[in-house]
N, C-alpha and C positions, 0 to 999 in steps of 0.2 A: 141711278137713281138721282132724280133733278132737285135741288135745293132750293126754298125760296125764302129769300133774302127779305127782312122786315126795316123799312126805315124807318128808326124811330128814336135818334140822339142830337144833340142841338148842335147847329153849325154856326160858328159866329159869322157876322156879314164880315170882316175879314178874310175868310177863309172861301170869300166869293172871289171870283175876278169878274170886275163887271166890263160888259161888252155890248154897246148901244144903251140902250131904256131901260133892259131886263138885267137880271143875273144870269150869271155863268160857273156852273160846278164841273169839275175833274175828278170825275170817282173812279178806284181801283180796284177790282174786288179780291181780295187773296187770302192763303191763309196766315193767319197771324197764330204767337200765343198770348194768351191773355187768361187771370187769374180772376176769376169773379167770387171766388167763395176759396180765397187762397191755395187753392190747387192749380198749378198749370193745364191748360189743357190748349189744343190746337182747334181754333172758331175761324171763321170768315168774317174779315173782315173790312172798312171801309176805309182809305188810306191810312193803314197801319192802326184803326180803331175800332171798338166796338163794344156798344154796338152801334149801328150807323148813323147818319144825319137828318137831322131833323132842319123841313128846310120851312120859313115861316115867312112867305111872303105877304104883299098886300096883295087888296082888291086888286083886281083886274094888272097885274103886274107879270112879264112874259119870264120865265125861269126856264133857262136850259141845262139841260143833264148830261154828260158826254160820260161813261160808262165802259169801263174794262173790265171784263172778268179774264183776271191772270191766273183762275183756277187753273189744273192743268187735265182734271176729267170731268169737273161739273159744270152745269150751267148753272143761269144766279136769272130768276124771276122779280122783279122790283113790282112790291103793289103799294101801289100810292093807296093810302089812306085819308081818307075823305075828302079826296080828289076825283071829281066827278072826268071821265075821257068822253067828253064832248067829242062827235069823231073819231075818234082812235081808241073805240072799245074793247079793243086788242091789246093796248100798251097797259090795261090791268088784271092778273086774275093769277089761275091756276096754271100753271107751267102742262101742257099738253092738254089742256082742257078749254081755255077760252085765252091762252096766249102762249107763246110759243117762249124758253128759255133762249137767254142770250149763251150764244154756243162757247165753251173753254175758246181761251184766247183770243176772243170778238170781242168789237165793239159796238154800242149802240148810241 
């Protein structure tokens, strides 16, 4: 079964590495222990945080994200809320419908 990972937490500018004129982010997706309701659960996290990061670029800014799927058996799909995928329609959507999942232990 494929899991969809929705990116919706805040990431401060200090967490981004500057590269050229854009911003560069390195995300590691892996299982973490999280207690949103005071009960520990195993969930998917990005860089040991859950929920995952929100990126707030300025208009025209280039954003590069390197994602490593550190899960052992599950694929990961990124859904880019509100960002149109001009020329890359395969980079946003549902696993196995409009987008291939990032396989376990692989990078994108």
